[in-house]
C-alpha positions in Angstrom: 0.0 0.0 0.0 1.2 3.5 -0.9 -0.7 6.7 -0.9 -0.1 10.0 -2.5 1.9 12.7 -0.6 -0.7 14.5 1.8 -0.9 18.2 2.3 1.9 19.8 4.6 1.8 19.5 8.3 3.7 22.0 10.5 5.6 22.0 13.8 7.1 24.8 15.8 10.7 24.6 16.8 12.0 27.7 18.8 11.3 30.6 16.5 11.1 28.4 13.3 8.2 26.8 11.6 9.1 23.5 9.9 6.5 22.4 7.3 6.6 18.8 6.1 4.7 16.4 3.8 3.7 12.9 4.6 3.9 9.8 2.4 2.3 6.7 3.9 4.0 3.5 2.8 4.2 -0.1 3.9 7.3 0.0 6.0 8.5 -0.5 9.6 10.1 2.8 10.4 9.8 6.6 9.7 12.0 8.3 7.2 12.7 12.0 7.1 14.1 13.5 4.0 15.3 17.1 3.4 15.2 17.7 -0.4 17.5 20.1 -2.3 14.7 22.7 -2.5 14.6 22.6 1.3 11.2 20.8 1.5 10.8 18.0 4.1 9.2 14.7 3.3 8.2 12.2 6.1 7.8 8.6 4.9 5.6 6.8 7.5 4.0 3.4 8.1 0.2 3.7 7.6 -0.7 3.2 11.3 1.1 6.3 12.8 -0.9 9.4 13.6 0.0 12.9 12.7 0.5 13.7 16.4 3.2 11.0 16.7 4.9 12.1 13.4 4.9 15.7 14.8 6.9 14.5 17.8 9.3 12.6 15.6 9.8 15.6 13.3 10.5 17.8 16.4 13.0 15.4 17.6 14.9 15.7 14.3 14.3 19.5 14.0 17.9 20.5 14.6 19.1 18.1 12.0 16.3 19.3 9.5 17.3 22.9 9.9 21.0 22.1 9.5 20.3 20.3 6.2 18.1 23.1 4.9 20.9 25.6 5.7 23.3 23.4 3.8 21.2 23.2 0.7 20.6 27.0 0.9 24.2 27.5 -0.2 23.4 25.9 -3.6 20.6 28.3 -4.4 21.5 31.4 -6.6 20.4 34.4 -4.6 21.7 37.2 -6.8 19.0 40.0 -7.0 17.4 40.5 -10.5 19.3 43.0 -12.8 17.6 45.5 -15.0 20.5 45.4 -17.6 20.8 49.2 -17.9 24.0 51.4 -18.1 25.8 52.0 -14.9 24.5 48.8 -13.2 27.0 46.4 -11.6 27.4 42.8 -12.6 29.4 39.9 -11.3 32.1 37.9 -13.1 34.3 35.4 -11.3 33.4 37.1 -8.0 34.2 40.7 -9.1 31.9 43.6 -9.7 31.9 45.3 -13.0 30.0 48.3 -14.3 27.9 47.9 -17.3 28.5 50.2 -20.3 26.0 49.9 -23.2 27.1 51.2 -26.7 25.0 51.4 -29.7 26.9 49.6 -32.5 26.2 47.9 -35.8 28.2 44.9 -34.7 26.9 43.2 -31.4 29.5 41.8 -28.9 30.2 41.8 -25.2 33.8 42.5 -23.8 35.4 42.8 -20.5 37.9 45.6 -20.0 39.2 47.1 -16.8 36.3 47.6 -14.3 33.7 47.5 -17.1 31.6 45.1 -19.1 31.0 46.7 -22.5 27.9 45.6 -24.4 27.8 46.6 -28.0 24.3 46.4 -29.3 22.2 47.4 -32.4 19.5 48.7 -30.1 19.6 50.1 -26.6 17.1 47.8 -25.3 17.3 46.0 -21.9 15.9 42.8 -23.1 18.6 42.6 -26.0 21.3 43.6 -23.7 20.2 40.9 -21.3 20.2 38.3 -24.0 23.7 39.3 -25.3 25.1 39.2 -21.7 23.5 35.9 -21.0 25.0 34.3 -24.1 28.4 35.8 -23.1 28.0 34.5 -19.6 27.1 31.0 -20.9 30.0 30.8 -23.3 32.5 31.9 -20.6 30.9 29.4 -18.2 31.4 26.5 -20.6 35.1 27.4 -21.2 36.0 28.2 -17.6 34.1 25.4 -15.8 35.4 22.8 -18.2 39.0 24.1 -17.4 38.3 24.1 -13.6 36.7 20.6 -13.8 39.8 19.2 -15.5 41.9 20.6 -12.6 39.6 19.3 -9.9 39.4 15.7 -11.3 43.1 15.5 -10.8 42.5 15.7 -7.1 40.4 12.4 -7.3 43.2 10.4 -9.1 43.3 7.8 -6.3 39.5 7.5 -6.2 39.1 6.2 -9.7 36.1 8.3 -10.8 33.8 7.0 -13.5 33.5 8.9 -16.9 32.0 12.3 -16.0 29.6 14.0 -18.2 28.8 17.6 -17.6 25.9 19.7 -18.7 25.2 23.4 -18.1 21.5 24.0 -17.3 19.8 27.1 -16.0 18.3 26.3 -12.5 16.4 28.6 -10.2 17.3 26.8 -7.0 20.5 24.9 -7.5 24.1 25.5 -8.2 24.7 21.9 -9.3 23.5 18.4 -9.0 24.6 14.8 -9.7 22.5 12.1 -11.2 22.6 8.4 -10.0 24.6 7.6 -13.3 27.1 10.2 -12.5 26.1 13.0 -14.7 26.9 16.5 -13.3 24.6 19.4 -14.1 25.9 22.9 -13.3 24.2 26.2 -13.3 25.9 28.6 -15.7 25.3 31.5 -13.1 28.3 29.9 -11.3 30.5 31.9 -13.6 29.6 34.9 -11.5 31.2 33.4 -8.4 34.9 33.4 -7.4 37.0 30.6 -9.0 37.4 28.8 -5.6 33.6 28.8 -5.1 33.2 27.2 -8.4 35.8 24.7 -7.5 33.9 23.9 -4.2 30.7 23.1 -6.2 32.7 20.9 -8.7 34.4 19.1 -5.8 31.1 18.7 -4.0 29.4 17.1 -7.1 32.5 15.0 -7.9 32.2 13.5 -4.4 28.6 12.7 -5.1 29.7 10.4 -8.0 31.2 8.3 -5.3 28.7 8.8 -2.5 25.1 9.9 -3.7 24.0 11.0 -0.1 25.4 13.4 2.3 26.8 10.6 4.5 29.8 10.9 6.7 31.8 9.1 4.1 30.8 11.8 1.6 31.9 14.7 4.0 35.2 12.8 4.8 36.1 12.7 1.0 35.0 16.3 0.5 37.2 17.5 3.4 40.1 15.3 2.2 39.9 16.8 -1.3 39.2 20.3 -0.3 40.1 20.9 3.4 38.8 24.6 3.4 35.5 23.8 1.6 33.5 25.5 4.6 35.2 28.8 3.8 34.3 28.7 0.1 30.8 27.5 0.8 30.4 30.6 3.1 31.9 32.8 0.5 29.5 31.5 -2.1 26.6 32.3 0.0 27.8 35.9 0.7 29.0 36.9 -2.7 25.9 35.6 -4.5 23.4 37.1 -2.2 
């Protein structure tokens, strides 16, 4: 027997509300999962009451909040830009001022403290399109280079063949499929190099350990001992 996920329940833990969904299945114990989007799923035997589940969720509240905070670092938080002259934009962790120049030939160039956008029309939508194309191209080139260097750190761990895909994602910096395919957000090109390498190392570790187990964190710390620093930097720079 297995039912659909029911509407969310909610418990109070200190000053925090923790919402969770319930999935009833034929099983002996309760499982609590924090998803990458920070949502919480409780998988329960059919005979347990919501009151009992509330108690169990409250007992695990500290762990749940810790996991939610962990996943938060993988959510792009950069405020929306208007793509107008004078506005600042990030590239590899540095702020650059945008200069828009009307030109017959369209292109984007980085020079000094400025990103120059040459466009046939001084239209914010067109400027955004040109910049997004420029960011994506640079992301493909830079991330491929950084990935090549990061893979060398795993030489003793015999990684499988790694396939990487750039894909725009609203709530993730990166992910790794069960088959070992790594998907990265091209928005990462706006973060410092070491922050990008942190995400790459994180996902490469997932090719060995799919879950956030102690073995996963042991490997991540072995490969990148200062990963906490760059995780924190990513959160601050891209907020």
